[in-house]
DSSP file (Angstrom, degrees, kcal/mol; ACC not computed):
  #  RESIDUE AA STRUCTURE BP1 BP2  ACC     N-H-->O    O-->H-N    N-H-->O    O-->H-N    TCO  KAPPA ALPHA  PHI   PSI    X-CA   Y-CA   Z-CA
    1    1 A M              0   0    0      0, 0.0     2,-0.5     0, 0.0     0, 0.0   0.000 360.0 360.0 360.0 136.5    0.0    0.0    0.0
    2    2 A V        -     0   0    0      0, 0.0     2,-0.5     0, 0.0     0, 0.0  -0.862 360.0-147.9-100.4 129.0    1.3    3.4   -0.9
    3    3 A Q        -     0   0    0     -2,-0.5     2,-0.1     1,-0.0    28,-0.0  -0.851  16.4-129.9 -99.8 129.1    0.6    6.2    1.6
    4    4 A E        -     0   0    0     -2,-0.5     2,-0.1     1,-0.1     3,-0.1  -0.400  26.3-105.1 -75.2 153.3    0.1    9.7    0.2
    5    5 A E        -     0   0    0      1,-0.1    -1,-0.1    -2,-0.1    21,-0.1  -0.443  46.1 -90.8 -72.7 149.7    2.1   12.6    1.5
    6    6 A G        -     0   0    0     19,-0.2    -1,-0.1    -2,-0.1     2,-0.1  -0.258  46.6-107.7 -60.3 148.0    0.2   15.1    3.8
    7    7 A R        -     0   0    0      1,-0.1    -1,-0.1    -3,-0.1     8,-0.1  -0.431  27.6-116.3 -77.7 152.4   -1.5   18.0    2.0
    8    8 A S        -     0   0    0     -2,-0.1     6,-0.2     1,-0.1     3,-0.1  -0.562  36.6-102.8 -80.0 151.3   -0.2   21.5    2.3
    9    9 A P    >   -     0   0    0      0, 0.0     3,-1.6     0, 0.0     4,-0.3  -0.230  58.3 -66.0 -65.7 166.4   -2.4   24.1    4.0
   10   10 A A  T 3  S+     0   0    0      1,-0.3     3,-0.5     2,-0.2     0, 0.0  -0.210 125.3  37.5 -52.6 142.1   -4.3   26.6    1.8
   11   11 A G  T 3  S-     0   0    0      1,-0.2    -1,-0.3    -3,-0.1     0, 0.0   0.390 120.5 -90.9  92.3  -3.4   -1.9   28.9    0.0
   12   12 A G  S <  S+     0   0    0     -3,-1.6    -1,-0.2     1,-0.2    -2,-0.2   0.488  82.4 138.6  82.4   2.0    0.7   26.2   -0.6
   13   13 A G        -     0   0    0     -3,-0.5    -1,-0.2    -4,-0.3     2,-0.2  -0.214  57.5 -94.8 -75.4 171.6    2.7   26.8    2.6
   14   14 A R        -     0   0    0     -6,-0.2    -1,-0.1     1,-0.1     3,-0.1  -0.491  43.8 -96.2 -82.4 156.4    4.2   24.1    4.8
   15   15 A E    >   -     0   0    0     -2,-0.2     3,-2.4     1,-0.1    11,-0.1  -0.414  54.4 -87.5 -65.6 146.2    2.4   22.7    7.8
   16   16 A P  T 3  S+     0   0    0      0, 0.0    -1,-0.1     0, 0.0     3,-0.1  -0.322 115.9  14.4 -56.0 133.8    3.5   24.4   11.1
   17   17 A G  T 3  S+     0   0    0      1,-0.3     2,-0.3    -3,-0.1    -2,-0.1   0.365  89.5 141.5  83.3  -6.6    6.4   22.5   12.4
   18   18 A A    <   -     0   0    0     -3,-2.4     2,-0.3     8,-0.1    -1,-0.3  -0.530  37.6-153.4 -72.2 133.8    7.1   20.7    9.2
   19   19 A E        -     0   0    0      5,-0.3     5,-0.1    -2,-0.3    -4,-0.1  -0.783  43.5  -4.4-107.4 148.3   10.8   20.4    8.6
   20   20 A G  S    S-     0   0    0     -2,-0.3     5,-0.0     5,-0.1    -2,-0.0  -0.164  97.9 -20.2  78.1-163.6   12.7   20.1    5.4
   21   21 A S  S >  S-     0   0    0      1,-0.1     3,-1.7     4,-0.1     4,-0.3  -0.134  72.7 -91.8 -78.0 174.7   11.6   19.7    1.8
   22   22 A A  G >  S+     0   0    0      1,-0.3     3,-0.9     2,-0.2    -1,-0.1   0.814 125.3  60.2 -57.2 -30.9    8.2   18.6    0.6
   23   23 A A  G 3  S+     0   0    0      1,-0.2    -1,-0.3   -18,-0.1    -3,-0.1   0.700 109.6  41.6 -72.1 -17.6    9.5   15.0    0.4
   24   24 A T  G <  S+     0   0    0     -3,-1.7    -5,-0.3    -5,-0.1    -1,-0.2   0.221  82.5 136.6-115.4  15.7   10.3   15.0    4.2
   25   25 A R    <   -     0   0    0     -3,-0.9   -19,-0.2    -4,-0.3    -5,-0.1  -0.227  65.0-100.9 -59.5 149.7    7.2   16.8    5.5
   26   26 A V        -     0   0    0    -11,-0.1    -1,-0.1     1,-0.1   -11,-0.1  -0.576  46.6-109.6 -69.0 132.2    5.6   15.4    8.6
   27   27 A P        -     0   0    0      0, 0.0    -1,-0.1     0, 0.0   -22,-0.1  -0.255  37.4 -95.4 -63.1 152.5    2.5   13.3    7.6
   28   28 A A    >>  -     0   0    0      1,-0.1     3,-1.5    -3,-0.1     4,-1.2  -0.295  34.2-111.0 -62.6 152.3   -1.0   14.7    8.3
   29   29 A R  H 3> S+     0   0    0      1,-0.3     4,-1.8     2,-0.2     3,-0.4   0.856 117.4  61.8 -54.1 -37.8   -2.6   13.4   11.5
   30   30 A E  H 34 S+     0   0    0      1,-0.2    -1,-0.3     2,-0.2    -2,-0.0   0.770 104.6  48.0 -64.0 -24.4   -5.1   11.5    9.5
   31   31 A Q  H <4 S+     0   0    0     -3,-1.5    -1,-0.2     1,-0.1    -2,-0.2   0.759 108.3  54.1 -86.2 -25.0   -2.4    9.5    7.9
   32   32 A L  H  < S+     0   0    0     -4,-1.2    19,-3.1    -3,-0.4     2,-0.3   0.823 122.2  10.7 -77.5 -31.7   -0.7    8.7   11.3
   33   33 A M  E  <  -A   50   0A   0     -4,-1.8     2,-0.4    17,-0.3    -1,-0.3  -0.988  59.1-170.2-151.3 136.9   -3.8    7.3   12.9
   34   34 A T  E     -A   49   0A   0     15,-2.4    15,-2.6    -2,-0.3     2,-0.4  -0.958   6.1-161.6-123.4 148.9   -7.3    6.2   11.9
   35   35 A V  E     -A   48   0A   0     -2,-0.4     2,-0.4    13,-0.2    13,-0.2  -0.994   6.6-168.7-128.7 123.8  -10.2    5.3   14.1
   36   36 A T  E     -A   47   0A   0     11,-2.3    11,-2.5    -2,-0.4     2,-0.5  -0.888  11.1-145.0-111.7 146.7  -13.2    3.3   12.8
   37   37 A V  E     -A   46   0A   0     -2,-0.4     2,-0.6     9,-0.2     9,-0.2  -0.941  11.7-172.6-114.8 126.8  -16.4    2.9   14.7
   38   38 A D  E     -A   45   0A   0      7,-2.5     7,-2.6    -2,-0.5     2,-0.6  -0.935  11.8-156.5-119.7 104.9  -18.5   -0.4   14.5
   39   39 A E  E     +A   44   0A   0     -2,-0.6     2,-0.2     5,-0.2     5,-0.2  -0.725  20.3 173.7 -86.3 121.6  -21.8   -0.1   16.3
   40   40 A R        -     0   0    0      3,-2.9    34,-0.0    -2,-0.6    -2,-0.0  -0.730  45.0-104.0-119.9 169.4  -23.1   -3.5   17.3
   41   41 A D  S    S+     0   0    0     -2,-0.2    -1,-0.1     1,-0.2     3,-0.1   0.918 119.8  27.4 -60.8 -43.6  -26.1   -4.6   19.4
   42   42 A E  S    S+     0   0    0      1,-0.1    33,-1.6    32,-0.1     2,-0.3   0.546 129.8   6.1 -98.4  -9.2  -24.1   -5.4   22.5
   43   43 A A  E     - b   0  75A   0     31,-0.2    -3,-2.9     2,-0.0     2,-0.5  -0.988  57.7-121.9-162.9 164.5  -21.1   -3.0   22.0
   44   44 A V  E     -Ab  39  76A   0     31,-2.5    33,-2.7    -2,-0.3     2,-0.6  -0.994  30.5-156.6-115.2 126.3  -19.4   -0.3   20.2
   45   45 A V  E     -Ab  38  77A   0     -7,-2.6    -7,-2.5    -2,-0.5     2,-0.6  -0.915   5.8-165.1-109.0 118.5  -16.0   -1.3   18.8
   46   46 A L  E     -Ab  37  78A   0     31,-3.2    33,-3.5    -2,-0.6     2,-0.6  -0.906   7.6-161.0 -98.0 123.7  -13.4    1.4   18.1
   47   47 A T  E     -Ab  36  79A   0    -11,-2.5   -11,-2.3    -2,-0.6     2,-0.4  -0.931   4.9-161.8-109.2 121.1  -10.6    0.1   15.9
   48   48 A V  E     -A   35   0A   0     31,-2.7    34,-0.7    -2,-0.6     2,-0.4  -0.854   8.0-175.6-104.9 132.8   -7.4    2.2   16.0
   49   49 A T  E     +Ab  34  82A   0    -15,-2.6   -15,-2.4    -2,-0.4     2,-0.4  -0.991  47.8  10.0-129.2 135.6   -4.8    1.9   13.3
   50   50 A G  E    S-Ab  33  83A   0     32,-2.0    34,-2.9    -2,-0.4    35,-1.1  -0.879 101.3 -12.6 112.4-132.8   -1.4    3.6   13.2
   51   51 A E  E     - b   0  85A   0    -19,-3.1     2,-0.6    -2,-0.4    35,-0.2  -0.927  41.6-158.8-119.8 136.8    0.4    5.6   15.8
   52   52 A V  E     + b   0  86A   0     33,-2.8    35,-3.1    -2,-0.4    38,-0.4  -0.933  43.0 127.2-113.5 106.9   -0.9    7.1   19.1
   53   53 A D  S  > S-     0   0    0     -2,-0.6     4,-2.8    33,-0.2     3,-0.1  -0.632  76.3 -63.4-140.9-164.3    1.3    9.9   20.1
   54   54 A G  T  4 S+     0   0    0      1,-0.2    -2,-0.0    -2,-0.2     0, 0.0   0.768 131.5  48.0 -64.2 -25.2    1.1   13.6   21.1
   55   55 A L  T  4 S+     0   0    0      1,-0.1    -1,-0.2     2,-0.1     4,-0.2   0.842 122.9  29.5 -81.6 -35.5   -0.2   14.5   17.7
   56   56 A T  T >> S+     0   0    0     -3,-0.1     4,-1.6     1,-0.1     3,-0.8   0.675  96.2  84.0-102.8 -20.4   -2.9   11.8   17.4
   57   57 A A  H 3X S+     0   0    0     -4,-2.8     4,-2.7     1,-0.3     5,-0.2   0.861  87.0  57.8 -56.3 -39.4   -4.0   11.1   21.0
   58   58 A P  H 3> S+     0   0    0      0, 0.0     4,-2.4     0, 0.0    -1,-0.3   0.873 105.5  51.2 -60.2 -34.4   -6.5   14.0   21.1
   59   59 A R  H <> S+     0   0    0     -3,-0.8     4,-2.1    -4,-0.2    -2,-0.2   0.878 109.7  49.4 -67.9 -36.5   -8.3   12.5   18.1
   60   60 A L  H  X S+     0   0    0     -4,-1.6     4,-2.5     2,-0.2     5,-0.2   0.930 110.6  50.3 -66.1 -43.9   -8.5    9.2   20.0
   61   61 A Q  H  X S+     0   0    0     -4,-2.7     4,-2.7     1,-0.2     5,-0.2   0.922 110.8  49.8 -57.4 -45.9   -9.8   11.0   23.1
   62   62 A D  H  X S+     0   0    0     -4,-2.4     4,-2.3     1,-0.2    -1,-0.2   0.895 110.4  50.1 -61.6 -40.9  -12.4   12.7   20.9
   63   63 A A  H  X S+     0   0    0     -4,-2.1     4,-0.9     2,-0.2    -2,-0.2   0.920 112.7  46.1 -64.7 -43.3  -13.5    9.4   19.3
   64   64 A I  H >X S+     0   0    0     -4,-2.5     4,-1.3     1,-0.2     3,-0.8   0.942 114.9  46.1 -65.3 -48.0  -13.9    7.7   22.7
   65   65 A C  H 3X S+     0   0    0     -4,-2.7     4,-0.8     1,-0.2    -1,-0.2   0.856 107.1  58.9 -64.3 -34.5  -15.8   10.6   24.2
   66   66 A G  H 3< S+     0   0    0     -4,-2.3    -1,-0.2    -5,-0.2    -2,-0.2   0.766 106.3  48.9 -64.4 -25.3  -18.0   10.8   21.1
   67   67 A V  H XX S+     0   0    0     -4,-0.9     3,-2.0    -3,-0.8     4,-0.5   0.785  93.1  76.4 -83.9 -29.5  -19.1    7.2   21.7
   68   68 A F  H >< S+     0   0    0     -4,-1.3     3,-1.0     1,-0.3     4,-0.4   0.858  92.3  52.7 -50.2 -42.6  -19.9    7.6   25.4
   69   69 A D  T 3< S+     0   0    0     -4,-0.8    -1,-0.3     1,-0.2    -2,-0.1   0.636 112.1  46.5 -71.8 -12.5  -23.2    9.4   24.6
   70   70 A R  T <4 S+     0   0    0     -3,-2.0    -1,-0.2    -4,-0.1    -2,-0.2   0.359  81.8  96.1-109.1   3.8  -24.3    6.6   22.3
   71   71 A L    X<  -     0   0    0     -3,-1.0     3,-2.1    -4,-0.5    -2,-0.1   0.899  53.3-174.8 -67.2 -41.5  -23.5    3.6   24.4
   72   72 A D  T 3  S-     0   0    0     -4,-0.4     3,-0.1     1,-0.3    -1,-0.1   0.898  81.0 -38.0  46.7  51.1  -27.0    3.1   25.9
   73   73 A G  T 3  S+     0   0    0      1,-0.3    -1,-0.3    35,-0.0     2,-0.1   0.336 113.3 122.8  85.1  -7.4  -25.8    0.3   28.2
   74   74 A R    <   -     0   0    0     -3,-2.1    34,-0.3     1,-0.1    -1,-0.3  -0.394  63.2-111.3 -80.6 163.9  -23.5   -1.3   25.7
   75   75 A V  E     -b   43   0A   0    -33,-1.6   -31,-2.5    -3,-0.1     2,-0.6  -0.619  20.3-129.7 -91.7 156.6  -19.8   -1.8   26.3
   76   76 A L  E     -b   44   0A   0     33,-0.3    35,-2.5    -2,-0.2     2,-0.5  -0.939  21.1-168.7-107.7 120.4  -17.0    0.1   24.6
   77   77 A V  E     -bc  45 111A   0    -33,-2.7   -31,-3.2    -2,-0.6     2,-0.6  -0.934   4.7-162.2-108.7 126.3  -14.3   -2.0   23.1
   78   78 A V  E     -bc  46 112A   0     33,-3.1    35,-2.8    -2,-0.5     2,-0.7  -0.934   8.1-155.6-111.3 110.6  -11.1   -0.2   22.0
   79   79 A D  E     +bc  47 113A   0    -33,-3.5   -31,-2.7    -2,-0.6     3,-0.2  -0.778  22.6 166.6 -92.4 111.5   -9.1   -2.4   19.6
   80   80 A L  E >   +     0   0A   0     33,-2.7     3,-1.7    -2,-0.7    35,-0.2   0.145  42.6 110.2-107.5  15.2   -5.4   -1.4   19.6
   81   81 A T  E 3  S+     0   0A   0      1,-0.3    -1,-0.1    33,-0.1    33,-0.1   0.677  78.8  50.8 -71.0 -14.1   -4.1   -4.5   17.8
   82   82 A S  E 3  S+b   49   0A   0    -34,-0.7   -32,-2.0    -3,-0.2     2,-0.5   0.164  82.7 113.7-106.5  19.4   -3.2   -2.5   14.7
   83   83 A V  E <   -b   50   0A   0     -3,-1.7    37,-0.3   -34,-0.2   -32,-0.2  -0.796  42.4-174.4 -91.1 127.7   -1.3    0.2   16.5
   84   84 A G  E    S+     0   0A   0    -34,-2.9     2,-0.4    -2,-0.5   -33,-0.2   0.682  73.0  27.9 -95.0 -21.2    2.4    0.3   15.7
   85   85 A F  E     -b   51   0A   0    -35,-1.1   -33,-2.8    33,-0.0     2,-0.4  -0.994  59.7-178.0-141.5 135.3    3.4    3.0   18.2
   86   86 A F  E     -b   52   0A   0     -2,-0.4   -33,-0.2    33,-0.2     2,-0.1  -0.857  14.2-176.8-137.5  99.8    1.8    3.9   21.5
   87   87 A G    >>  -     0   0    0    -35,-3.1     4,-1.4    -2,-0.4     3,-1.2  -0.234  45.5 -85.4 -91.3 179.8    3.3    6.8   23.5
   88   88 A S  H 3> S+     0   0    0      1,-0.3     4,-2.4     2,-0.2     5,-0.2   0.799 123.6  62.5 -59.8 -31.5    2.6    8.3   26.8
   89   89 A P  H 3> S+     0   0    0      0, 0.0     4,-2.2     0, 0.0    -1,-0.3   0.865 103.1  52.0 -60.9 -31.8   -0.1   10.5   25.5
   90   90 A G  H <> S+     0   0    0     -3,-1.2     4,-2.4   -38,-0.4    -2,-0.2   0.894 107.5  51.1 -67.7 -40.1   -2.0    7.3   24.5
   91   91 A L  H  X S+     0   0    0     -4,-1.4     4,-2.4     2,-0.2    -1,-0.2   0.925 110.9  49.0 -61.1 -43.9   -1.6    6.1   28.1
   92   92 A H  H  X S+     0   0    0     -4,-2.4     4,-2.8     1,-0.2     5,-0.3   0.916 109.6  52.0 -61.9 -43.6   -3.0    9.3   29.4
   93   93 A T  H  X S+     0   0    0     -4,-2.2     4,-2.5     1,-0.2    -2,-0.2   0.917 111.4  46.4 -60.9 -44.3   -5.9    9.1   27.0
   94   94 A L  H  X S+     0   0    0     -4,-2.4     4,-2.7     2,-0.2     5,-0.2   0.897 113.0  49.9 -64.8 -39.5   -6.8    5.6   28.1
   95   95 A T  H  X S+     0   0    0     -4,-2.4     4,-2.2     2,-0.2     5,-0.2   0.957 114.5  43.2 -63.9 -50.4   -6.5    6.5   31.8
   96   96 A V  H  X S+     0   0    0     -4,-2.8     4,-2.6     1,-0.2    -2,-0.2   0.919 116.8  47.7 -61.1 -44.8   -8.7    9.6   31.5
   97   97 A S  H  X S+     0   0    0     -4,-2.5     4,-2.6    -5,-0.3    -1,-0.2   0.901 110.7  50.7 -65.6 -42.0  -11.2    7.7   29.3
   98   98 A A  H  X S+     0   0    0     -4,-2.7     4,-1.7    -5,-0.2     5,-0.3   0.921 114.0  44.4 -63.2 -43.5  -11.4    4.7   31.6
   99   99 A R  H  X>S+     0   0    0     -4,-2.2     4,-2.8    -5,-0.2     5,-0.7   0.923 113.6  50.4 -67.5 -43.3  -12.0    6.9   34.6
  100  100 A E  I  X>S+     0   0    0     -4,-2.6     5,-1.8    -5,-0.2     4,-1.0   0.914 107.2  54.9 -61.1 -42.9  -14.6    9.0   32.8
  101  101 A A  I  <5S+     0   0    0     -4,-2.6     6,-3.3    -5,-0.2    -1,-0.2   0.935 122.6  24.9 -55.7 -49.2  -16.5    6.0   31.6
  102  102 A V  I  X5S+     0   0    0     -4,-1.7     4,-0.7     4,-0.2    -2,-0.2   0.942 129.1  36.2 -85.3 -51.5  -17.0    4.5   35.1
  103  103 A E  I  <5S+     0   0    0     -4,-2.8    -3,-0.2    -5,-0.3    -2,-0.1   0.850 129.2  25.2 -80.5 -34.1  -16.8    7.4   37.5
  104  104 A Q  I  <<S+     0   0    0     -4,-1.0    -3,-0.2    -5,-0.7    -1,-0.1   0.762 132.5  29.6-102.0 -27.7  -18.5   10.2   35.6
  105  105 A R  T  4<S-     0   0    0     -5,-1.8    -3,-0.2    -4,-0.1    -4,-0.1   0.547  92.8-126.9-112.1  -9.0  -20.8    8.5   33.2
  106  106 A G     <  +     0   0    0     -4,-0.7    -4,-0.2    -6,-0.3    -5,-0.1   0.711  57.7 144.6  72.0  19.5  -21.7    5.3   35.0
  107  107 A H        -     0   0    0     -6,-3.3    -1,-0.2    -7,-0.2     3,-0.1  -0.384  57.4 -93.4 -82.8 166.2  -20.6    3.0   32.1
  108  108 A R        -     0   0    0    -34,-0.3   -32,-0.2     1,-0.1    -1,-0.1  -0.394  61.1 -76.9 -69.5 157.8  -19.1   -0.3   32.3
  109  109 A P        -     0   0    0      0, 0.0   -33,-0.3     0, 0.0    -1,-0.1  -0.213  54.4 -99.6 -58.0 147.0  -15.2   -0.4   32.2
  110  110 A L        -     0   0    0    -12,-0.1    24,-1.3   -16,-0.1     2,-0.6  -0.348  30.0-138.8 -61.8 145.6  -13.6    0.0   28.9
  111  111 A R  E     -cd  77 134A   0    -35,-2.5   -33,-3.1    22,-0.1     2,-0.5  -0.955  17.8-162.1-110.7 119.3  -12.4   -3.2   27.2
  112  112 A I  E     -cd  78 135A   0     22,-3.1    24,-2.4    -2,-0.6     2,-0.6  -0.890   5.7-151.6-109.3 125.1   -9.0   -2.8   25.6
  113  113 A V  E     +cd  79 136A   0    -35,-2.8   -33,-2.7    -2,-0.5     2,-0.3  -0.851  27.3 161.6 -98.5 121.1   -7.9   -5.3   23.0
  114  114 A V        -     0   0    0     22,-2.9     2,-0.5    -2,-0.6   -33,-0.1  -0.925  32.5-134.2-135.0 158.8   -4.1   -5.7   22.8
  115  115 A D    >   -     0   0    0     -2,-0.3     3,-2.2   -35,-0.2     6,-0.5  -0.959  17.0-134.1-115.5 131.8   -1.7   -8.3   21.4
  116  116 A D  T 3  S+     0   0    0     -2,-0.5    -1,-0.1     1,-0.3     6,-0.1   0.724 107.1  53.8 -57.7 -21.1    1.2   -9.4   23.5
  117  117 A T  T 3  S+     0   0    0      4,-0.0    -1,-0.3     2,-0.0    -3,-0.0   0.506  94.5  86.4 -92.9  -3.6    3.5   -9.1   20.4
  118  118 A R  S X> S-     0   0    0     -3,-2.2     3,-0.6     1,-0.1     4,-0.5  -0.587  86.2-116.4 -96.6 159.5    2.5   -5.4   19.7
  119  119 A P  T 34 S+     0   0    0      0, 0.0   -33,-0.2     0, 0.0   -35,-0.1   0.514 102.0  74.2 -73.4  -3.0    4.1   -2.3   21.2
  120  120 A V  T 3> S+     0   0    0    -37,-0.3     4,-1.4    -5,-0.2     5,-0.1   0.896  88.8  53.8 -78.4 -39.8    0.9   -1.3   23.0
  121  121 A V  H <> S+     0   0    0     -3,-0.6     4,-2.6    -6,-0.5     5,-0.3   0.831  99.4  62.9 -70.0 -31.4    0.8   -3.8   25.8
  122  122 A R  H  X S+     0   0    0     -4,-0.5     4,-2.9     1,-0.2     5,-0.2   0.949 106.5  41.0 -61.4 -51.0    4.3   -3.0   27.1
  123  123 A P  H  > S+     0   0    0      0, 0.0     4,-1.9     0, 0.0     6,-0.3   0.857 114.3  54.4 -66.6 -31.3    3.7    0.6   28.1
  124  124 A I  H  X>S+     0   0    0     -4,-1.4     5,-1.3     2,-0.2     6,-1.0   0.945 115.4  38.4 -63.7 -46.6    0.3   -0.3   29.5
  125  125 A R  H ><5S+     0   0    0     -4,-2.6     3,-1.0     1,-0.2    -1,-0.2   0.913 114.7  53.3 -71.0 -42.8    1.8   -3.0   31.7
  126  126 A H  H 3<5S+     0   0    0     -4,-2.9    -1,-0.2    -5,-0.3    -2,-0.2   0.852 110.7  47.7 -61.8 -34.9    4.9   -1.0   32.6
  127  127 A S  H 3<5S-     0   0    0     -4,-1.9    -1,-0.3    -5,-0.2    -2,-0.2   0.583 112.2-118.7 -82.0 -10.8    2.8    2.0   33.7
  128  128 A G  T X<5S+     0   0    0     -3,-1.0     3,-1.7    -4,-0.5     4,-0.3   0.499  77.2 128.7  83.3   4.0    0.5   -0.2   35.8
  129  129 A L  G >>< +     0   0    0     -5,-1.3     4,-2.0    -6,-0.3     3,-1.3   0.707  55.3  76.5 -66.0 -19.5   -2.5    0.8   33.7
  130  130 A D  G 34 S+     0   0    0     -6,-1.0    -1,-0.3     1,-0.3     5,-0.2   0.701  86.7  62.0 -65.7 -17.0   -3.4   -2.8   33.2
  131  131 A A  G <4 S+     0   0    0     -3,-1.7    -1,-0.3     1,-0.1    -2,-0.2   0.750 110.8  38.8 -75.9 -24.5   -4.8   -2.8   36.8
  132  132 A L  T <4 S+     0   0    0     -3,-1.3     2,-0.3    -4,-0.3    -2,-0.2   0.762 111.8  63.5 -93.6 -31.2   -7.3   -0.1   35.7
  133  133 A L  S  < S-     0   0    0     -4,-2.0     2,-0.8    -9,-0.1   -22,-0.1  -0.686  77.6-126.7-101.1 148.4   -8.2   -1.5   32.3
  134  134 A A  E     -d  111   0A   0    -24,-1.3   -22,-3.1    -2,-0.3     2,-0.3  -0.848  35.2-159.2 -89.9 111.3   -9.8   -4.7   31.2
  135  135 A L  E     +d  112   0A   0     -2,-0.8     2,-0.3    -5,-0.2   -22,-0.2  -0.742  13.6 178.5 -97.9 140.8   -7.3   -6.2   28.7
  136  136 A Y  E     -d  113   0A   0    -24,-2.4   -22,-2.9    -2,-0.3     3,-0.1  -0.928  31.4-136.6-135.2 158.5   -8.3   -8.8   26.1
  137  137 A H  S    S+     0   0    0     -2,-0.3     2,-0.3   -24,-0.2   -24,-0.1   0.655  86.5  10.5 -90.9 -17.7   -6.4  -10.5   23.3
  138  138 A D  S  > S-     0   0    0      1,-0.1     4,-1.8   -26,-0.1    -1,-0.2  -0.988  73.6-110.6-157.3 161.6   -9.1  -10.3   20.7
  139  139 A V  H  > S+     0   0    0     -2,-0.3     4,-2.4     1,-0.2     5,-0.2   0.901 111.9  56.7 -64.2 -45.1  -12.4   -8.6   20.0
  140  140 A P  H  > S+     0   0    0      0, 0.0     4,-1.9     0, 0.0    -1,-0.2   0.895 109.4  47.2 -56.7 -39.6  -14.6  -11.7   20.2
  141  141 A T  H  > S+     0   0    0      2,-0.2     4,-1.7     1,-0.2    -2,-0.2   0.903 110.8  51.6 -66.8 -40.9  -13.3  -12.5   23.7
  142  142 A A  H  < S+     0   0    0     -4,-1.8    -1,-0.2     1,-0.2    -3,-0.1   0.869 112.0  47.5 -62.6 -36.7  -13.9   -8.9   24.8
  143  143 A L  H  < S+     0   0    0     -4,-2.4    -1,-0.2     1,-0.2    -2,-0.2   0.831 109.7  52.3 -74.0 -32.9  -17.4   -9.1   23.5
  144  144 A R  H  < S+     0   0    0     -4,-1.9    -2,-0.2    -5,-0.2    -1,-0.2   0.823  84.5  99.9 -72.0 -32.4  -18.2  -12.4   25.2
  145  145 A D     <        0   0    0     -4,-1.7    -4,-0.0     1,-0.2    -3,-0.0  -0.342 360.0 360.0 -62.8 127.3  -17.1  -11.3   28.6
  146  146 A R              0   0    0     -2,-0.1    -1,-0.2     0, 0.0    -4,-0.0   0.363 360.0 360.0-105.5 360.0  -20.1  -10.4   30.7
């Protein structure tokens, strides 16, 4: 798959903070991370693909918060198995979202799908966040858990 280069802002200038020539521009946020929403009867599944870092974590936070109002008793499953980089802003996003779901909105705990071979589970476990989050190895298992 070929990934297109990020677009220049209107007027042809470079994006703020972009370094170097057009060939070395920092990719647009939309290229670094995508979030898809799958609304099911028993759950809403957010599938995250790409990198979760300081640039993209606010979009992940917005996606999670946007689903909270539509849960209607369903669980929220966040599938991170296609994430290639997961930085500390991602940890913060999961912490804030997990607490908001339970403490402020009265939802069931977030279900986070991670793969032991992916870079996401290491920072979650190293930070102790695995004590706050319900971790699963695949979406079907996360959906089956009552």
